[in-house]
Structures are given as C-alpha cells and as structure tokens.
C-alpha positions in Angstrom: -59.4 76.3 -45.4 -58.7 79.8 -45.1 -58.3 81.5 -48.3 -58.2 85.4 -48.7 -58.9 87.2 -51.9 -55.6 88.8 -53.0 -56.4 89.3 -56.6 -56.6 93.1 -56.4 -53.0 92.8 -54.5 -51.6 90.1 -56.8 -52.5 92.4 -60.0 -50.1 95.4 -58.0 -47.7 93.5 -57.0 -47.3 91.5 -60.5 -46.8 95.6 -61.9 -44.0 96.2 -59.1 -42.6 92.8 -59.9 -41.8 94.2 -63.4 -39.7 97.0 -62.0 -37.7 95.1 -59.8 -34.6 93.5 -61.1 -34.3 91.1 -58.5 -37.2 88.9 -58.7 -36.0 86.4 -56.0 -35.9 88.8 -53.3 -39.5 89.3 -53.4 -39.9 85.8 -52.9 -37.4 85.6 -50.1 -39.8 88.5 -48.7 -42.9 86.6 -49.1 -41.7 83.1 -47.7 -40.1 85.3 -44.7 -44.0 86.3 -44.3 -45.6 82.9 -44.7 -43.3 81.4 -42.2 -44.3 84.2 -39.7 -47.9 83.6 -40.3 -47.5 79.7 -39.4 -45.4 80.6 -36.5 -48.5 82.8 -35.4 -50.9 80.2 -36.0 -49.0 77.5 -34.3 -48.8 79.9 -31.2 -52.9 80.2 -31.5 -54.9 77.6 -29.9 -53.9 74.9 -32.7 -56.3 71.7 -31.7 -53.6 69.6 -30.1 -53.3 65.7 -29.1 -50.0 65.0 -30.1 -49.0 68.1 -31.5 -48.6 66.7 -35.1 -50.9 69.2 -36.7 -48.8 72.4 -35.3 -45.3 70.7 -36.5 -46.4 70.0 -39.8 -46.7 73.9 -40.9 -45.0 74.2 -44.6 -44.0 76.8 -46.6 -43.2 75.6 -50.3 -41.4 78.3 -52.5 -41.8 77.6 -56.1 -39.6 80.1 -58.1 -40.8 78.8 -61.5 -44.1 80.0 -60.9 -43.1 82.8 -58.8 -45.5 81.8 -55.7 -45.1 80.7 -51.9 -47.8 78.3 -50.6 -48.2 77.7 -47.2 -50.4 75.8 -44.6 -50.5 72.9 -42.5 -49.9 69.7 -44.2 -51.6 67.2 -42.8 -54.7 66.1 -44.3 -57.0 66.5 -41.6 -56.1 70.2 -41.3 -58.9 71.3 -43.1 -61.1 69.1 -41.2 -60.0 70.8 -38.1 -60.4 74.5 -39.0 -63.9 74.8 -40.3 -65.0 77.9 -38.9 -68.5 78.1 -40.3 -69.1 74.9 -38.9 -69.5 74.6 -34.6 -71.2 71.1 -34.7 -71.4 67.8 -36.7 -69.4 65.5 -38.8 -67.4 66.0 -41.8 -68.0 62.9 -44.7 -65.0 61.6 -46.5 -65.6 59.4 -49.5 -63.2 58.3 -52.0 -63.0 60.0 -55.0 -62.1 57.4 -57.4 -62.2 54.2 -56.0 -65.3 52.5 -54.3 -63.6 52.2 -51.0 -61.2 53.8 -48.5 -58.1 52.0 -47.3 -57.7 52.9 -43.5 -54.4 52.2 -42.0 -54.5 50.6 -38.5 -50.9 50.3 -37.9 -47.6 52.2 -38.6 -46.9 49.2 -41.0 -50.4 49.9 -42.5 -48.9 53.4 -43.3 -45.6 52.4 -44.3 -46.1 49.9 -46.7 -49.2 50.3 -48.4 -48.9 51.7 -52.2 -52.0 53.2 -53.5 -53.7 50.9 -56.2 -52.4 47.4 -54.8 -53.8 44.7 -53.2 -52.9 45.5 -49.4 -53.3 41.3 -48.7 -50.2 40.9 -51.5 -48.2 43.2 -49.6 -48.4 40.9 -46.4 -50.3 43.5 -44.8 -53.5 42.0 -42.7 -57.2 42.7 -43.1 -58.3 43.7 -39.5 -55.0 44.2 -38.0 -53.0 46.8 -40.4 -55.9 48.2 -42.1 -59.6 48.2 -42.6 -61.5 49.2 -45.7 -64.6 51.5 -45.7 -67.0 53.2 -48.0 -67.0 56.5 -46.1 -65.5 57.9 -42.6 -67.1 60.1 -40.6 -64.7 62.7 -38.6 -66.7 64.5 -35.8 -66.2 68.1 -35.8 -64.5 69.2 -32.4 -65.0 72.8 -31.3 -61.6 73.6 -30.6 -61.6 77.0 -29.1 -59.8 80.4 -29.4 -60.8 84.0 -28.2 -62.7 84.4 -31.8 -64.5 81.2 -31.3 -64.4 77.3 -32.4 -62.2 76.0 -35.4 -60.4 78.9 -36.3 -56.9 78.5 -35.4 -55.6 79.1 -38.9 -58.3 80.8 -40.7 -58.3 83.6 -38.2 -54.7 84.0 -37.8 -54.8 84.8 -41.8 -57.6 87.3 -41.2 -56.4 88.9 -38.2 -53.0 89.3 -40.0 -53.9 90.2 -43.5 -52.9 93.7 -42.8 -49.6 93.1 -41.1 -48.9 91.1 -44.2 -49.5 93.6 -47.1 -48.0 96.4 -44.9 -44.7 94.6 -44.1 -44.6 93.3 -47.5 -45.3 96.7 -49.2 -42.5 98.0 -47.1 -40.3 95.1 -48.1 -40.8 95.7 -51.7 -40.2 99.6 -51.3 -36.9 99.4 -49.5 -36.0 96.6 -52.7 -37.0 99.6 -55.2 -35.2 102.5 -53.3 -32.0 100.1 -52.9 -32.5 99.3 -56.7 -32.9 102.8 -57.7 -30.0 104.2 -55.5 -27.7 101.3 -56.3 -27.5 99.8 -53.0 -28.5 96.5 -51.4 -31.9 95.7 -50.0 
C-alpha cells in the first residue's frame, strides 16, 4: 500500500495546530483532501470487474486521535496496488489459525462467525465454503500511464504537492481568520 513519509510535515502541522483555537477545522480540511484524493484515485485506471474496489473508497476521521485515515477498504485492495511487482503471485496464509476459511456463496460470507465451526452454522463444505492452507492471488498488471498496478499509490505520489499546498493554504486562512476575529 502506498505510504508517504509525512513525519516532517506532521511535526510542522502539530506546531501550527497548537496555535489554532479551532482544531476540528484542520480535521475538516484533512477530511476534504482525503475525499478529493480518493475521488482522483477512483478516476484513475482502477482494476475493475464490478467496480466494488472503486466503490470501497473510505475516509475515517478520528477526532480523539486527531487523524484522518483514507484508502480502499476491500481486503484485496493492497494486492491490486503493488507497483513494485509486475507479475507473479501473492500468497495469503493464516496468521493465527492453520487453515483459511474461504466463502463460496453469499450465505457463506454472511453467516460464518470467526472461530466457529461452519458446519454447526448450517453451512455445507464444498458448497458454501472451502478450507485452504494458503491462497495464491495472481498479480494482474492493470495499466495506467505510470505503469501497472499504480492506481492508488501513484495517485498519492502525483498529488502530494497538491495536498500539502492546499492544506497549508487552508490552515493559513484559518490562522488569519483567528487572528482577525473572522471565520475561516
């Protein structure tokens, strides 16, 4: 998954935030920018069969931790955005258990509870689910003008200056409004 080193920016943003009396306004600005980046990523060449991946774009705001987290919330989103891998497979193995539960039907997805015996839940092995030690997912080289498997990571990289400049302007306006007594 695309991660950008924002440690220096975060430190400077924290210093600015200490000067602001309206701290929720900065989170409003960050949430706005996260939604804008997701919209830009959705309009890039997103891997698409049913558009479920594109529709899974989500922004989560946590006022207590003063953070905004955004991305695609499908489990397979990270597998489909691997610019460093051009071909091959990704292997998924269970972390805590010995076997992976793989639902085959909507009933298998809806009714199974983690850690319980699927047979006791009325699910039928081979029809509603299967059990595997590992799953191999082939890497599909979805194209973009920047190369395969870049739809989200490259959207972030291409727009990082836009984000920082826009957020700086928004915070600057908030500081001016605070100092002048006006609204942002």
